[in-house]
C-alpha positions in Angstrom: 17.9 -14.0 14.4 15.9 -13.5 11.8 15.7 -11.2 8.5 12.1 -12.7 7.3 9.4 -10.1 6.3 8.1 -8.7 9.6 9.3 -5.2 9.2 9.2 -2.2 6.5 12.5 -1.4 7.0 15.3 -0.1 4.1 17.5 -0.7 4.2 17.5 -4.0 5.6 19.2 -4.2 9.2 21.8 -6.8 9.9 19.7 -8.6 12.2 15.9 -8.5 13.3 14.1 -10.3 15.5 10.5 -9.8 16.4 9.4 -9.9 20.1 6.3 -9.6 21.7 4.0 -7.1 22.4 4.0 -3.5 21.4 5.3 0.4 22.8 2.3 2.5 22.5 3.5 5.9 21.2 2.0 8.9 23.9 1.5 12.2 23.0 4.8 13.3 24.3 7.3 10.8 24.3 10.2 11.7 27.1 14.0 10.8 25.9 17.2 10.7 28.2 20.8 10.4 26.9 23.2 8.4 28.5 26.8 9.2 27.1 30.7 8.9 27.2 31.1 12.4 26.6 29.1 16.0 26.2 25.7 15.5 25.8 24.3 15.1 21.9 20.7 15.8 21.9 20.6 16.0 18.0 19.4 12.9 17.4 16.3 13.3 19.8 15.6 16.8 18.0 15.9 14.9 14.6 13.6 12.1 15.9 11.1 14.2 16.9 11.1 16.5 14.1 10.7 12.6 11.6 8.2 11.4 14.1 6.1 14.6 13.4 5.9 14.0 9.7 4.1 10.5 10.4 2.1 12.3 13.7 1.7 15.4 13.2 1.1 16.6 17.4 4.2 14.5 18.5 6.3 16.1 21.1 9.7 14.8 22.7 10.9 16.0 25.9 14.6 15.4 27.2 14.6 14.0 30.8 16.7 12.5 33.3 16.4 9.4 35.1 13.8 7.0 33.4 12.3 7.9 29.8 10.1 6.4 27.0 13.5 6.7 24.8 16.9 5.8 26.5 19.7 6.9 23.8 23.0 5.1 25.5 26.3 6.3 23.7 28.3 2.8 23.5 31.8 3.1 21.5 32.4 0.2 19.0 34.9 0.0 16.0 32.2 1.0 13.5 30.5 4.3 14.5 27.6 3.7 12.3 27.0 0.4 14.2 23.8 0.6 16.5 21.5 -1.9 18.6 17.6 -1.0 18.8 15.6 -2.6 21.5 11.7 -2.2 21.5 9.8 -3.8 24.2 6.0 -2.8 25.4 7.4 0.0 28.3 10.5 1.5 26.9 13.0 2.2 23.9 16.2 1.8 24.2 19.0 3.0 21.4 22.6 1.9 21.4 25.5 3.5 19.7 27.9 6.4 19.0 26.2 9.8 18.6 26.3 8.4 14.9 24.8 5.3 15.5 21.8 7.1 17.6 21.0 8.7 14.1 21.0 5.9 12.0 18.3 4.2 14.7 16.4 7.3 14.6 16.2 6.7 11.0 15.2 3.2 11.5 12.8 3.8 14.1 10.6 6.5 12.3 10.5 3.9 9.4 9.3 1.3 11.9 6.6 3.2 13.3 2.8 2.0 12.5 -0.1 3.5 13.4 0.0 4.2 17.3 3.4 3.0 18.0 5.9 0.4 17.6 5.6 -3.5 17.3 8.7 -4.8 19.9 11.6 -6.4 18.6 15.7 -6.1 19.0 17.7 -5.0 15.9 21.3 -5.4 15.3 22.7 -3.2 12.9 25.8 -1.4 10.9 26.5 -0.8 7.2 28.3 -2.8 4.7 29.8 0.1 3.2 31.5 3.5 4.6 30.6 5.8 1.8 27.0 5.7 0.7 26.7 8.5 -1.4 24.1 10.7 -3.4 25.4 12.8 -6.1 23.5 16.5 -7.2 24.2 18.4 -10.2 23.3 22.1 -9.2 25.0 23.6 -12.1 22.6 22.7 -15.3 19.4 23.6 -12.8 19.6 25.9 -9.4 18.2 24.4 -6.7 17.4 26.4 -3.5 18.8 25.7 0.0 15.6 24.4 1.3 15.6 21.6 -1.6 18.9 20.5 -1.5 18.4 20.1 2.6 15.1 18.0 1.3 17.2 15.9 -0.7 19.7 15.3 2.6 16.9 14.4 4.8 15.6 11.7 2.7 19.2 10.4 2.5 19.6 10.4 6.0 15.9 8.2 6.2 17.7 5.7 4.3 21.5 5.7 5.8 23.0 7.1 3.1 26.1 9.0 4.8 27.7 11.3 2.1 26.2 13.9 -0.1 28.5 14.7 -3.2 27.6 18.5 -4.5 28.6 19.2 -7.9 29.1 22.9 -7.7 31.1 23.7 -11.1 30.5 23.2 -14.7 30.2 24.7 -18.1 26.3 25.9 -17.2 27.1 27.4 -14.2 29.5 28.3 -11.1 27.1 27.9 -7.9 29.6 29.1 -5.1 30.4 32.9 -3.9 34.4 32.9 -3.9 35.0 36.1 -2.1 38.7 36.5 -4.0 36.6 36.6 -7.2 33.2 38.0 -7.0 32.9 38.2 -10.7 32.1 34.4 -10.4 29.1 35.0 -8.9 28.3 38.0 -11.3 28.8 36.5 -14.3 29.8 32.7 -14.2 26.2 32.0 -12.3 24.0 33.1 -15.0 23.3 31.9 -18.8 20.5 33.3 -20.8 17.6 30.9 -20.9 14.9 31.2 -23.9 16.1 35.0 -23.6 15.8 35.4 -19.4 18.8 35.1 -17.2 18.8 32.0 -15.3 20.6 30.8 -12.6 21.6 31.6 -8.9 25.1 30.7 -6.7 24.8 29.8 -2.7 26.8 32.5 -0.5 29.0 31.2 2.6 25.9 31.5 4.6 24.1 29.0 2.4 26.6 26.6 2.5 27.2 26.8 6.3 23.3 26.6 6.2 23.7 22.9 4.3 26.9 22.1 6.6 24.9 22.3 9.5 21.9 20.5 8.3 23.8 17.5 7.0 26.2 17.3 10.0 23.1 17.0 12.2 22.2 14.4 9.8 25.6 12.7 10.1 26.0 13.0 6.4 29.2 14.6 5.1 29.0 16.8 2.2 31.8 16.5 -0.3 31.8 19.9 -2.9 33.4 19.5 -6.2 35.3 22.1 -8.6 35.9 20.7 -12.3 39.1 20.6 -13.6 40.8 21.1 -16.0 37.6 20.4 -18.2 34.0 21.9 -17.9 35.1 25.2 -17.5 33.3 27.4 -19.7 31.4 29.4 -16.7 34.6 30.1 -15.2 36.3 31.3 -18.4 33.2 33.7 -19.1 34.4 35.5 -16.5 38.3 35.1 -16.5 39.0 34.2 -20.4 42.8 34.7 -19.6 42.6 31.6 -17.8 41.8 29.9 -21.3 44.4 29.1 -24.2 42.6 31.0 -26.9 41.6 33.9 -25.0 38.0 34.2 -25.7 35.7 35.5 -25.3 33.3 32.9 -23.5 29.5 32.8 -22.6 28.5 30.7 -20.0 27.5 27.3 -21.7 23.1 27.4 -22.3 23.4 23.5 -23.8 24.9 20.4 -22.4 27.9 18.6 -24.0 32.0 18.3 -23.8 33.7 21.9 -24.8 37.3 21.8 -26.3 38.0 25.1 -24.3 39.3 24.2 -20.7 42.1 25.4 -18.3 44.8 26.4 -20.0 47.3 24.0 -18.1 50.5 26.1 -19.0 50.1 29.1 -17.7 50.7 29.7 -13.6 47.6 32.5 -13.7 45.5 29.3 -13.6 46.7 27.6 -10.5 46.9 30.9 -9.0 43.2 30.9 -9.8 42.6 27.2 -8.6 44.7 27.2 -5.1 42.9 30.6 -4.3 39.3 28.8 -4.9 40.5 25.6 -3.3 41.9 27.8 -0.1 38.2 28.9 0.3 36.6 25.4 -0.1 38.9 24.2 2.3 38.0 26.6 4.8 34.1 26.3 3.9 34.0 22.4 3.6 35.0 21.1 7.3 35.2 17.3 5.4 38.2 15.6 4.6 37.4 15.3 0.7 37.7 17.8 -2.1 36.5 16.5 -5.9 38.1 18.0 -8.2 36.3 16.6 -11.9 38.9 15.6 -13.8 36.2 14.1 -16.7 36.0 14.7 -19.8 38.5 17.2 -20.9 39.7 17.6 -24.4 43.0 18.1 -25.2 42.6 19.9 -28.7 43.3 23.4 -27.4 46.4 22.1 -25.4 47.6 20.8 -28.4 48.4 23.7 -30.3 48.8 26.4 -27.0 52.1 27.7 -26.5 52.2 28.2 -23.1 51.1 24.1 -22.8 53.7 22.6 -25.1 56.1 24.6 -23.1 54.9 23.3 -19.7 55.0 20.0 -21.7 58.5 20.2 -22.7 59.4 22.1 -18.8 57.9 18.9 -17.3 59.5 16.0 -19.4 55.7 14.8 -20.6 55.3 12.5 -23.5 51.8 13.9 -24.9 48.4 15.7 -23.3 47.7 12.9 -21.4 50.8 13.5 -19.0 50.1 17.0 -18.9 46.4 16.1 -17.6 47.7 13.5 -15.0 50.7 16.7 -14.1 47.8 18.9 -13.8 45.5 17.0 -11.4 48.7 15.9 -9.6 49.6 19.6 -9.1 46.4 20.0 -7.5 46.3 17.1 -5.4 49.6 17.8 -4.0 48.1 21.5 -2.9 45.1 19.7 -1.8 47.2 17.6 0.9 48.9 20.5 1.9 45.4 21.9 3.1 44.7 18.5 5.0 42.1 17.0 2.5 42.1 14.2 0.7 41.3 14.6 -3.5 38.9 12.8 -5.5 38.5 12.5 -9.1 36.2 11.2 -11.8 38.2 7.9 -13.6 39.3 10.0 -16.1 42.4 11.2 -13.8 43.7 7.5 -14.8 44.8 8.9 -18.1 48.7 9.6 -18.0 49.3 7.6 -14.6 47.2 8.3 -11.0 48.0 11.2 -9.3 49.4 9.4 -5.9 46.8 10.4 -3.4 44.0 10.4 -5.4 40.5 8.6 -4.8 39.0 7.5 -8.1 35.0 7.7 -8.8 34.8 5.1 -11.5 31.9 5.9 -13.4 32.4 5.0 -17.4 31.7 0.9 -16.0 33.6 -0.6 -13.1 37.3 -0.6 -15.3 38.6 2.7 -13.8 37.7 1.4 -10.4 38.8 -2.3 -11.1 42.6 -0.6 -12.1 42.6 2.0 -9.5 41.8 -0.2 -6.8 45.1 -3.1 -7.8 47.1 0.3 -8.3 46.8 0.5 -4.2 44.0 3.5 -4.8 40.8 4.1 -2.6 37.9 3.7 -5.0 34.1 4.7 -4.9 31.7 2.9 -7.6 29.6 4.9 -9.5 28.7 3.4 -13.0 26.5 4.3 -15.5 25.1 1.0 -15.7 23.7 0.9 -12.1 24.1 4.6 -10.3 23.2 7.0 -13.0 19.4 8.0 -11.7 18.9 10.8 -14.6 18.9 7.8 -16.8 15.1 6.5 -17.4 13.4 3.9 -15.2 11.8 1.9 -18.2 11.1 1.4 -21.3 8.3 3.7 -21.4 7.8 6.0 -24.2 6.6 8.9 -22.0 9.4 8.2 -19.6 11.5 11.6 -19.0 15.4 11.1 -18.7 18.4 10.7 -20.5 18.9 7.5 -23.0 20.2 5.0 -21.0 17.3 2.8 -19.0 18.2 1.7 -15.2 14.5 -0.2 -13.7 14.8 -0.4 -10.2 16.0 -4.3 -10.2 19.1 -3.4 -12.1 19.7 -0.5 -8.9 19.3 -3.3 -6.5 21.1 -6.1 -7.9 24.8 -4.2 -8.2 27.3 -5.4 -6.0 30.1 -2.6 -6.0 33.1 -4.8 -5.3 33.8 -6.6 -9.1 34.5 -10.3 -8.8 37.7 -9.8 -10.7 39.3 -8.2 -7.7 41.1 -10.1 -5.1 40.6 -9.3 -1.3 43.5 -6.8 -1.1 42.4 -4.9 -4.1 38.5 -5.2 -3.1 39.4 -3.6 0.4 39.6 -0.4 -1.2 36.3 -0.4 -2.7 35.3 2.5 -0.3 31.3 1.9 -1.0 28.8 2.9 -3.8 27.0 6.3 -5.2 24.4 7.4 -7.2 24.4 10.5 -9.7 21.8 12.6 -11.1 22.6 15.1 -13.6 19.9 17.9 -14.2 20.2 18.7 -17.3 16.5 17.2 -18.0 15.5 18.1 -14.4 13.7 21.3 -14.8 11.5 20.7 -11.6 12.2 19.2 -8.4 9.3 17.3 -8.6 10.8 15.7 -11.7 14.1 15.1 -9.8 12.7 13.2 -6.8 10.9 11.3 -9.4 14.1 10.4 -10.8 15.4 9.7 -7.5 12.8 7.3 -5.7 12.2 4.5 -5.3 16.0 4.0 -6.8 17.5 5.6 -3.8 15.8 3.1 -1.5 17.3 0.3 -3.4 21.1 1.7 -3.5 20.4 2.1 -0.1 20.5 -1.6 0.9 23.3 -2.3 -1.9 25.1 -0.1 -0.1 24.0 -1.2 3.7 23.7 -4.8 3.2 25.4 -7.4 2.8 25.2 -9.1 -0.2 23.5 -12.8 1.0 21.1 -11.1 2.9 19.7 -9.6 -0.3 16.4 -10.8 -1.8 14.9 -9.0 -4.4 11.2 -10.4 -4.2 11.2 -9.5 -0.1 12.6 -6.2 -1.0 9.7 -5.2 -3.8 7.1 -6.4 -0.2 9.1 -4.1 2.2 9.0 -1.4 -0.6 5.4 -1.4 -1.3 4.7 -0.6 2.2 7.8 1.8 2.5 6.2 3.9 -0.5 3.8 4.9 1.7 6.1 6.3 4.1 7.5 8.4 1.8 4.2 9.1 0.6 3.4 10.6 4.4 7.0 12.6 4.3 5.8 14.4 1.0 8.1 12.8 -1.4 7.3 12.2 -5.1 8.2 9.1 -7.0 8.0 6.4 -8.9 6.0 3.5 -8.3 8.1 0.4 -10.0 4.4 -1.0 -11.0 2.6 2.4 -11.7 4.3 5.1 -13.3 1.9 7.7 -12.6 3.0 10.9 -12.7 2.1 14.0 -11.0 3.8 16.7 -12.9 4.3 17.9 -16.1 7.1 16.4 -18.4 
């Protein structure tokens, strides 16, 4: 079977065989579902919605018996695996119901003018974690735009949305136990005007339902013990110094963080996480753990007393104790804790999953210690970094062109096979301090997300930069049909003010 350039699929499937003939798309396509369990027609509705982006008058009807497109449930150890067979007479999709969604995304991309070329695809992902992070703290984005990002993730067969909900610049989730968070911590001053916002429980359920239909898990992040100024603006008593504080209007690392010595801090965080765990059904909660200065802890009598009580030799161990305590609490709620690689400082909490962002060293260390790892280094995965050396190019000072993204392998050569098996996958991050508009955000994400999707899905031996570029040229037309703003790798024409 061959994966030569006979199709525009991104990410590249495991195997592709071109056959003779063509399935011509009818104004109304009939769909049937053959399941081992209760019927789930989400994939059919999703396919219709996506096809309408390319063929506006397209409709799909569910029927019993013979149909144009058959969804056949086929159990497998790999729930995202699928086979897609297109003949001149019928299209057959086989897999789990998650596989159906992945196949539907491929089918939409393969659509060309009036239908589909006959082919046979067998496919499955390389990594279980294929993620995209969105910071909504520096700039607040409404639900409809969050859903728009989730949609483009699903079309590229990504499966994890990391929702960064709290930081120094804003608290974005309504917590019933602490209404002051929505009243005070969600807002800051911007050029003399109040700026910000938050998501209600209903908003979050809407996003979760949307993601679930696309078989994407949502991982919330509640930052601790640092990046807490927005919280402290409402609850200064949870700090070491006592305040007063304001929600930050600038980016940076601030000395005032949660006090590790006060029991009130943990009562607050446990109450918050209890509501978060109830809202988010997935197995993971991200607790941050990054960029936490120890300045206040060093002079805080409560923190120093805590260190003596727990037999901790320094403030790094105090952070490890803090994060470990929250990890045990999340364990009691049936959740797995994820943290940025700073949680390695002072000793790794026993149940933690490490997200390696300061290069790959933290991920290598954690994997060798027997912990699961998600690779997300600034060298390849920070999409708020500039895409070229052009003087007018927006973004942070770092430069990550698309070929750098495409060339990344999330499994470091330094790892033996046992440690390498701990690498769950890869994730792109976008920090929005320089993203005042959604069009600019899309421009920074696309088409680098296309490249990362192939890193995450496709085996390294199949990847080929030259062939990817040829597929990408056609794929950009697909993104344009869906109304996405993107940077052309060769022609950096912008459709928005910087």
